[in-house]
C-alpha positions as CSV (number, residue, x, y, z in Angstrom):
1,M,0.0,0.0,0.0
2,N,1.6,3.2,-1.2
3,N,0.0,5.4,1.5
4,A,0.8,3.0,4.4
5,K,3.4,5.4,5.8
6,H,0.6,8.0,6.4
7,L,-1.7,5.7,8.4
8,F,-2.0,5.9,12.1
9,S,-1.3,2.8,14.1
10,D,-4.3,0.7,15.1
11,A,-4.1,2.0,18.6
12,E,-3.9,5.6,17.4
13,R,-6.9,5.2,15.2
14,R,-8.9,3.6,18.0
15,G,-8.0,6.5,20.3
16,L,-9.1,9.1,17.7
17,Y,-12.5,7.4,17.0
18,R,-13.0,6.8,20.7
19,A,-12.6,10.5,21.4
20,I,-15.1,11.3,18.6
21,H,-17.7,8.8,19.7
22,E,-17.3,9.4,23.5
23,R,-17.3,13.2,23.4
24,R,-20.2,14.6,25.4
25,D,-21.8,17.9,26.1
26,V,-21.3,17.9,29.8
27,R,-23.6,19.8,32.2
28,S,-24.0,17.8,35.4
29,Q,-20.9,15.7,36.0
30,F,-18.2,18.2,36.8
31,L,-15.7,17.7,39.6
32,P,-14.1,20.7,41.4
33,D,-10.6,19.5,40.5
34,R,-8.5,22.2,38.9
35,I,-7.2,21.7,35.4
36,P,-3.4,21.8,35.5
37,P,-1.8,24.6,33.5
38,E,0.1,22.2,31.2
39,V,-3.1,20.4,30.4
40,L,-5.0,23.6,29.6
41,S,-2.0,24.6,27.4
42,R,-2.4,21.4,25.4
43,L,-6.1,21.9,24.9
44,L,-5.5,25.5,23.7
45,E,-2.7,24.3,21.4
46,A,-5.1,21.8,19.9
47,A,-7.7,24.4,19.3
48,H,-5.1,26.8,17.8
49,H,-4.1,24.1,15.3
50,A,-7.5,23.9,13.7
51,P,-7.7,24.6,10.0
52,S,-9.0,28.0,8.9
53,V,-9.9,29.5,5.6
54,G,-7.0,31.6,4.3
55,F,-5.1,30.6,7.4
56,M,-6.8,33.6,9.0
57,Q,-6.9,32.0,12.5
58,P,-9.7,34.2,13.7
59,W,-10.0,32.7,17.2
60,D,-9.0,34.1,20.6
61,F,-9.5,32.4,24.0
62,I,-10.8,34.1,27.1
63,V,-10.0,31.9,30.1
64,I,-12.6,32.7,32.8
65,E,-11.9,31.8,36.5
66,S,-13.6,34.8,38.1
67,R,-16.7,33.9,40.1
68,D,-18.1,37.4,39.5
69,V,-17.9,37.1,35.7
70,R,-19.4,33.6,35.9
71,E,-22.3,34.8,38.1
72,T,-23.0,37.5,35.5
73,V,-23.0,35.0,32.7
74,L,-25.3,32.6,34.8
75,A,-27.8,35.4,35.2
76,M,-27.8,36.0,31.5
77,F,-28.4,32.3,30.9
78,E,-31.3,32.1,33.4
79,Q,-33.0,35.1,31.6
80,E,-32.6,33.6,28.2
81,N,-33.5,30.1,29.4
82,Q,-36.8,31.4,30.7
83,K,-37.5,32.9,27.3
84,A,-36.6,29.6,25.6
85,A,-38.9,27.6,27.8
86,E,-41.9,29.7,26.7
87,R,-41.4,28.4,23.2
88,F,-42.7,25.0,24.3
89,E,-46.1,23.9,25.6
90,G,-47.5,21.3,27.9
91,E,-45.3,18.3,28.7
92,R,-42.6,19.4,26.3
93,K,-42.3,22.6,28.3
94,E,-42.1,20.8,31.6
95,H,-39.5,18.4,30.1
96,Y,-37.5,21.4,28.9
97,R,-37.5,23.0,32.4
98,S,-36.3,19.7,33.9
99,L,-33.1,19.6,31.7
100,K,-29.9,20.9,33.1
101,L,-28.4,22.9,30.3
102,Q,-25.3,24.6,31.8
103,G,-22.5,24.0,34.3
104,I,-21.2,27.6,34.6
105,M,-20.6,27.6,38.4
106,E,-20.0,23.9,38.8
107,S,-17.1,23.6,36.4
108,P,-13.7,24.9,37.6
109,L,-13.1,26.8,34.4
110,N,-15.1,28.6,31.8
111,L,-13.7,29.5,28.4
112,C,-15.0,31.8,25.7
113,I,-13.7,31.1,22.2
114,T,-14.2,34.3,20.1
115,C,-14.1,35.1,16.4
116,D,-12.2,38.2,15.3
117,R,-14.2,39.1,12.2
118,S,-11.5,41.6,11.0
119,R,-8.6,39.2,11.3
120,G,-6.6,38.9,8.1
121,G,-7.8,42.2,6.7
122,P,-10.6,43.1,4.3
123,H,-9.5,40.5,1.7
124,V,-8.9,37.0,3.1
125,L,-8.0,34.3,0.6
126,G,-10.9,32.0,0.1
127,R,-13.4,34.2,1.9
128,N,-14.8,36.3,-1.0
129,S,-17.8,34.1,-1.7
130,I,-18.6,32.9,1.8
131,V,-18.0,35.7,4.4
132,E,-19.0,33.4,7.3
133,T,-16.0,31.1,6.8
134,D,-14.3,32.9,9.8
135,L,-17.2,31.6,12.0
136,F,-16.9,28.2,10.4
137,S,-13.2,28.1,11.0
138,T,-13.6,29.1,14.7
139,C,-16.1,26.2,15.1
140,L,-13.3,23.9,14.0
141,A,-11.2,25.3,16.8
142,V,-14.0,24.5,19.3
143,Q,-14.2,20.9,18.0
144,N,-10.4,20.4,18.2
145,L,-10.5,21.5,21.8
146,W,-13.4,19.3,22.6
147,L,-11.8,16.2,21.2
148,A,-8.5,16.9,22.9
149,A,-10.4,17.5,26.2
150,R,-12.0,14.1,25.9
151,A,-8.6,12.5,25.4
152,E,-7.5,14.2,28.6
153,G,-10.5,13.0,30.5
154,I,-11.9,16.5,30.6
155,G,-15.6,17.3,30.0
156,V,-16.8,20.3,28.0
157,G,-20.2,21.9,27.9
158,W,-21.3,24.5,25.3
159,V,-23.6,27.1,26.8
160,S,-25.6,28.4,23.8
161,I,-28.5,29.9,25.6
162,L,-27.0,33.4,26.0
163,D,-27.6,36.8,24.5
164,Q,-24.5,37.5,22.5
165,E,-24.6,41.2,22.9
166,Q,-24.9,41.0,26.6
167,L,-22.1,38.4,26.7
168,S,-19.9,40.7,24.6
169,T,-20.4,43.5,27.0
170,A,-19.7,41.3,30.1
171,L,-16.4,40.2,28.5
172,N,-15.5,43.6,27.2
173,L,-15.2,42.4,23.6
174,P,-14.3,44.8,20.8
175,E,-17.1,45.5,18.3
176,H,-15.5,43.3,15.6
177,V,-15.1,40.3,17.9
178,Y,-17.9,37.8,18.2
179,P,-18.3,35.4,21.2
180,L,-18.8,32.2,19.3
181,A,-18.7,29.6,22.0
182,Y,-19.0,29.9,25.8
183,L,-17.7,26.6,27.2
184,C,-17.6,25.0,30.7
185,L,-14.5,22.8,31.3
186,G,-13.5,20.4,34.0
187,Y,-12.8,16.8,35.0
188,V,-16.0,14.8,35.4
189,S,-17.3,11.9,37.5
190,E,-18.3,10.1,34.4
191,F,-18.9,10.4,30.6
192,L,-22.4,9.2,29.8
193,D,-22.9,6.3,27.4
194,Q,-25.3,8.5,25.4
195,P,-25.6,12.2,24.8
196,E,-27.6,13.6,27.7
197,L,-30.5,14.9,25.5
198,E,-30.8,11.5,23.9
199,A,-30.6,9.7,27.3
200,Q,-33.4,11.9,28.6
201,G,-35.6,11.4,25.6
202,W,-35.4,14.9,24.1
203,R,-34.1,13.7,20.7
204,S,-32.6,10.5,19.2
205,R,-29.7,10.2,16.9
206,L,-30.7,10.1,13.3
207,P,-29.7,7.1,11.2
208,L,-26.7,7.9,9.0
209,S,-28.2,6.0,6.1
210,D,-31.0,8.6,6.0
211,L,-28.6,11.5,5.6
212,V,-26.3,10.3,2.8
213,H,-27.2,11.2,-0.8
214,G,-25.5,10.3,-4.0
215,D,-24.5,13.0,-6.4
216,K,-27.7,15.1,-5.8
217,W,-30.1,15.6,-3.0
218,G,-32.6,12.7,-2.6
219,Q,-30.7,10.2,-4.8
220,P,-29.4,7.0,-3.2
221,F,-25.7,6.6,-2.6
222,S,-24.9,3.7,-4.9
223,S,-22.1,2.2,-2.7
224,G,-24.5,2.0,0.3
225,L,-23.6,2.2,3.9
């Protein structure tokens, strides 16, 4: 095999796929143990090595340990979560209210990954047609960090129920910097066998075979899965 030299070992491949399949959005299982600086450094290095369109590297990382800042963010979450609950009715509304959707105070560390929408200047290679590629690139940094965290035994939870303008103000972000992902990080008591929303009956994983098309939308993939 000509490309054999590029393959990972069996153990390395198993580790990679394990991290992908066992990654969880953690809300309830955080331990108070501090993340050592050298481990946090490895996680941030992994995030910083994400691919980015035009190599613009639009991300910055705000490491949040302050209780005051986290209490401010928690108050924002509670306000927005109340609004979100009103979108549902009946049993679905009660189910929503029963879900724990953040670990802002329980996790030993919060991290905001931002996107500097001006980075690289007005003309970034590869960004002419799709301006949002800076946001997409920053999402890849989030995923890199998340998978590296799983390999380190660290849980990550993405708090998406936040008003982005209020969050920008609380974190003193410049106007051109967008707070893309507010994350909770920490060691955990366990990683659940299933994603928490699946385990609690909110949604189930869709079958991959229903999501793969061949050549055009709605046509079968001839090789099958």
